[in-house]
N, C-alpha and C positions, 0 to 999 in steps of 0.2 A: 234490863238495861242493855244497851248496845255495847259490844266489846270494842275497845280501841287498841290500835297497835302501839306498842311501846316504841317511842321515838328514839330511845337510847339504845335499842337493840341493834344487832348487826344489820348491815344493808343487804337488801335482796335484789336479785337480778331477774328481770322479766325476759323470758325467751319466747320468740315467735317461731312457731313451727309452720313451715310451708309445705303444703301437701302437693307433691309433684304430680299426683294423679288428677288434680283439679283442672289444669289447663287442658289435659287430654280429654276429660269428660266433657268440657265445654265444646271442644272441637267436634267430638262425636255427636253431641246434642244438636249443634248447628248443622252439621252434615246431614243428620237424619231429617231435620226440618226441611232443608233444601231438597232432599231426595223425595220426601213426601209431596212437596209442592210440584216437583217435576213429574212425579208419577200421576198426580191428579190432572195436570195439564195435558200430559200425553194421553191419558184416558179419555179426555174430552175430545181429542182430535178424531176419534173414530166415529163420532156422530155424523149422520149423513150431511147436514148442512156445513159442518166444519170441513169435511172432505171436499165438498163442493168449493168452499172458499179457498182451500189449498190448491185445488185444481185451477181455479181462476187466477190465483197469484202466479202459479207456474206458467199458465198460458199468457198472462200479461208480460212476464219476463221474456218468454220466447218472442212475443210480438215486438217488444222493445229491442231485442237483439236483431230482428229482421229489419226494423226501421233504421237501426244503426248501420247495417250493411248497405242500405240504400242511400242514406243521407251523408254518411261520413266521408266517402270519396268526393262528393260534391262540395261539402264544406271545406275539405282539404284543398281542392282546386281553387275555390274562391279565396281562401287564405293566401294562396301563392300569388294572387294578383294584388294584394294589399302591400305594395312595396314601400309606400310612404307612411305607413303606420308606425307609431313609436314602439319601442321594444316591449314595454310593459303590456301594451294592448295585444301584441302578438303572443306573448307568453300566456295571457289569460285565454286567448282563443285556442291555444294548444291544449290548455287544461280542459276547456269545454269540449274540444274534440275527443280527448281521451275519456271523458265522462259522459259521452253522448248517450250511451245505453242507459246509464243510471238516470239521466235527465228524462228520457222517454218513459222509463219505468215509473218514475215518480208522477209524471203527468197522467199516465194511463191509470195508475192505481187509484189516484185521488178522484179522477173522473168516474171510475167504476164505483168507488165508495159512495160518492154523492148520489149516483143513480140508484144504487141499491138501498141507500137510506130512504129514498123517496118511494121506492117500489115495494120493499119488503120490511120486515121487522128489523130493528137495530141489532138484535142478537145475531142475525144471519149475515151481518157484514162486520162482525167484531174482529175476526182474524185479519180481514182485509185492512181494517183500520190500524191494527198493530203493525202489519207489514208496511203500510204507508208511512206510519210514524218512524219506523226503523229506517226505511229507505231515505226519507227526507232528512233525518238527523245524520245519517252516514254521509249523504251527499253534501250537506252543509259543512260537516267536519272536514271532508276531503278538500273543499274549496278554502276553508279558513286556514287549514294547516299549510297551504301553499305560501303563506306569508312568512313561514319559518324557513330560513335559508339553509341551516345545517340539516343535511339529509338524515343523519342518525336521530337527532332530536325531533325532526319532523315525523319520522316513522313512529317513534315512541309515543309522541303526543297523539298522533292520529289513531293508532291502535288502542291506546289507553282510553281516549275519548269515545271511540266506538264501543269498547267493552262497557264503560261506565254508563253511557246513554242506553245501551241495551238493557242493562240491569235496572235502570230507572223506569224504562218503558214496561218491562216485565214485572216491576214492583217487588224486587227481591234485594234491594240495596241494603236493607237493615241486616238481613241474614248474612250476606257476603261480607259486610263491614265487620260484623261480630266474628265471623270465621277468620278473616285476615288479622283482626286485632288479637285474637286468642293465640296466634302463633307469634311469640315474642321472646326476647332475650333480656334478662334483667341483670344489671350490674350496679349494686348499691341502690341509689335512688333513681338511676337511669333505666328506663324501660323502652326498648326498641322493638317494635312489632312490624310485621309486613305492611299493615295498614298505615303506620307512621312513615315508612319508607316510601310507599306509593304516594302519600300526601306530599312528602318532601320533594320528590322528583317532579310531581305535577306542578306544585306551587312555584318551586324554584325555576322550572322550565318556563312557565308562563311569565314570571318576572324577568327572566333572561331575554325572552323574546321582546318584552316591552322595553327593557334596557337597550337592546340592540336597535330597536326602532328609534328610540330617543337619541341614541348615540349617532346613528346615521344622519338623522335630521339635524342634530346640533353640529356635526362635522361639516355638513354641507353649508350650513349658515356661516361657520367660522371660515371655511375655505373661500366662500364668496365675498368675504369682507376684505377689500383691498387695502384697508388702513392697517391691517395686521400683517407683520412680516412673515415670510414663509416659515422661518424657524419657530416663531411664536405660535403660528397656526398648528404646527406639528405638536408642540408642547401642550397647547390647549386641548387638542383632540385626544392626546394620550391621557391627560388628566381627567377629561370628561369620561372616557371609557373606563378608567380605573374606578372613578367615583360611582358611576352607574352600575357597573357589574358588581362591585363590592357591596353597594347598597342592596342590590337585588339578592345577593347571597345571604347577607345577614338578616334582611327583612323576611326572606323566605324561611330561614331557620327559626326566627322568632315567631312567625305566624303559626308554625306547627307545634310550638311550645317547648323548643329545645333551649336549655339554659346556656348562654354564651359566656358566663363568667369563667368557665374552665378554659376558655381560649387564652386567658392571660398567661397561664402556665405554658400553654402550647406556643404562644408567641415568644416567650422567653427562650424556650428550647430551640425554636427556629432561628432566633437571633444568634444563639450560641453556635448553631450549625453554620450559619452564614459567615460568622467570624472566622471559622477554622477551615471549612471545606469548600466554601463558595466565594473565595476572595476575588477571583477573576471575574465571576459573574456579576458580583456586586460592584466591582470596579468599573465594568463596562456600563452597567446601569447608571451609576453616578456620573460617569463621563458623558453618557448620552444626555443627561439632564443639563450638565454644564455646557455642552455644545449648543443646546437649544437656548439656553439663557444668555450666553455671551455673544451669540449670533456670529461666531467666527466662520462657520460654514452653514450653508442652507441648501435646500434642494434647488438644483439648477446651476450651482457653482461649478466651475472647472478647476480641478485641483490636480496636483502631482504629489504623490507620496511614494518615496522610493523610486522604483522603475515604473510605477503605474500612473498613467495619465488618462483622465476621463472626467465625466461630469457626474455629479451626485444626483441620483434618481430617488433615493429613499433614505430618510433618517429613521432608523429603527431604535428600539429600546436597547439592543445589544450590539448592533453593528450599523455601519453605513454602507449602502449599496452604491458602487461606482461602476458605471458603464463606459467602456473604452471604445475607441473608434472602430475596432475590429469586432464589436458586438459582444465581447466577453463581459461578464458581470462579476465584479470582485466584491466580496463581503469583508470589509475592513472593520475589525473590532474598534469600538469607540475609544478604548484606552490608548490605542496606537495613534489616534489623531490628537489626543491630549498630550502625550509624552513625546511623540516623534515630531520631526520637522515636516511641515506641510506647506506646499506652495499653492496658494489660492489665487488663481489667475483673474478672478472676478470678485474679489472680496469687497473693495470699496467701489469699483466701477468695472465695466467690461472692456476698457481700453487696455490693450496689451502691446508692448513694444518687442519686436523681434530683431535679432542681429544675424547677419550672414557675413561670411568672410570670403574674399577672393583676391586674386593677384593678377597683375598685368605685366607686360614686358617693360624693360627700362626705356625702350625706344618710344613708348607711348606717352603723350603729354598728360600728366596727372590731373591738370585742371579740366581737360577735355574728358578724361575717364570719369571723374566725379560727376560731371554734368550728365553724361550719357547714362551712368548707373542710376542716378536719381530719377531721370525721366523714364527709364525702363521699369523701375520699381513702381512708380506712380501709375503706370499703364495697366497694372494688374488690378482686377476688379475689387478684391477685398481690401486692398491697401487704401488707408484713409488719405484723402487729399487735404482736409482741413488741419491735419496734424503733420508738421513738416517731416519729410524724409531727408535724412542727412547721410553723407558719405565722407569718411575721414581716412587719411593715411595712418596706418598703425606701425609701419616698419619697412625697412629695406631688407628684403631677404636675399638668399644666395643667387636666385635667378629671377626674382620678381619684386615688384613694388606691392606691398600688402595693404589691403583696404578693409574697412568694416562698413557695411551698409545697414542702416537702422531705419525701420519703418513701423507704422502702427496699424493695428487692426482692432475691430470692435466686436468680433464674433469668435472668440476662442473655441466655442463649442463646435464650430465648423472644422476644427483641426488645425494643427500647427505645421506638421510635416508637409501637407499638401500646399499650403501657402508659400512655404520656403521653396518647395520645388517649382512652383509657378514663377516665383521671382528669379530663380536661377535660370529658368528657360528664357525669361524676358531678357536677362543679362546676356545670355548666349546669342540671342537673335540681334540684340542691339550692338554687341561687340562685333559680330560678323558683318553687320551693315556698315559700321564706321571704321572697319579695318583695325580694330584693337585686338591684339593677340594675347592669349592666355598661355604663358610659358610653362614648360614642364622640364624636369631635370634631364640633361643629356650628358653622355660620357664619350670622351675621345680616347682612342688608343694610339700612342705614338711609338714608333720603333727607334730605339737609340742607335747612334752610329756605332758600327762594329758588331752589331747583333745580327743574327740571321734567323730566319723562320724555317723551321724544320717541320715537315709533315710526315706522317706515318700512315702507310696504307692499311686499311682495315681488311682483315681476313674474311 
């Protein structure tokens, strides 16, 4: 009869022993397999027909280099004459110019391969076919990776694709995959290997390129829609970018089998850190969203905050970029625009009223002065004629009658100081033409009776 365990006995614990030598043995075994395949492949190269094929490939490469030396300058001169071409076409022609040698080599090697297939046995053009496949694949990858704007990511994807395609053509992908997967770090149920990291970088990189393409396409569509206000356009573009890049990151991690449930704990820790250490950063981010939603400021508005006067060029997630008339660009935190006093010269409309003050002598007729001042202001180009210019007396000073001149403009982005200066010049010319004087303080010194003026010679 079979023996049964006593269920009432003490509980037992099962131990799992992990042999640390096992991963090392697997690495050695895979390495030996790769070395044997490489040794066999190198051994076959010494056969006469294989040496001939290698010589043919080298000769075709030299011929492709000579063809490049002949045709590259001519292509460059022809490209210089294409002044009306769009930028994207010029960029692709530059890429073709840089890869001209590879293009010639691919054309020559496949022509040679086809000829040798017809004239000799297939085995005597085997290495030429491998070289043609490698050259064609590398050239295709070089052109395809030009769609990636980030130079670091473009280089990584390019060299990674070159290496992987080379392994596929040589037929050793399984061995390399086993070798990379055998080098791993385990933490509980989580196992991270070099192969997993390579997969993650490649898949996430491809998804990020796709997300960037969709983001740029969607952003152009949003910005071309005139029914959406500029502030809502910025908000929609930012939301689209966050959604696409976030989806690319999480989809990429899920595609390689990484469990994302642990991110819940990480998000809690990040939230705690934000609450204590990143208050200003979060405040600027939230303030940026508020500015986009309430439409109090938008790109193109002319504002004054503190001593800074300029127009808004960019609404960022953390700051607002303001460009002044002297070409300086100020990065104002979003929180300052929410909590501080901001003068928006073009919030509801672009009409702005400006005031300038001046004074004339008491001997000049105030009615005549007002008429001359209004006509002078309206003679300036940027002063609006359909909005009335007015001039009022604001007081009787010690030596002048004081006036205020008010006029309207519709282009505050053109500057305020320059238009005030032009109006002052127009007043000067008009007053000089009509004999109106602008008084200035004068002082008289009187000698009292009985006093005498004494002078002292200087040594």
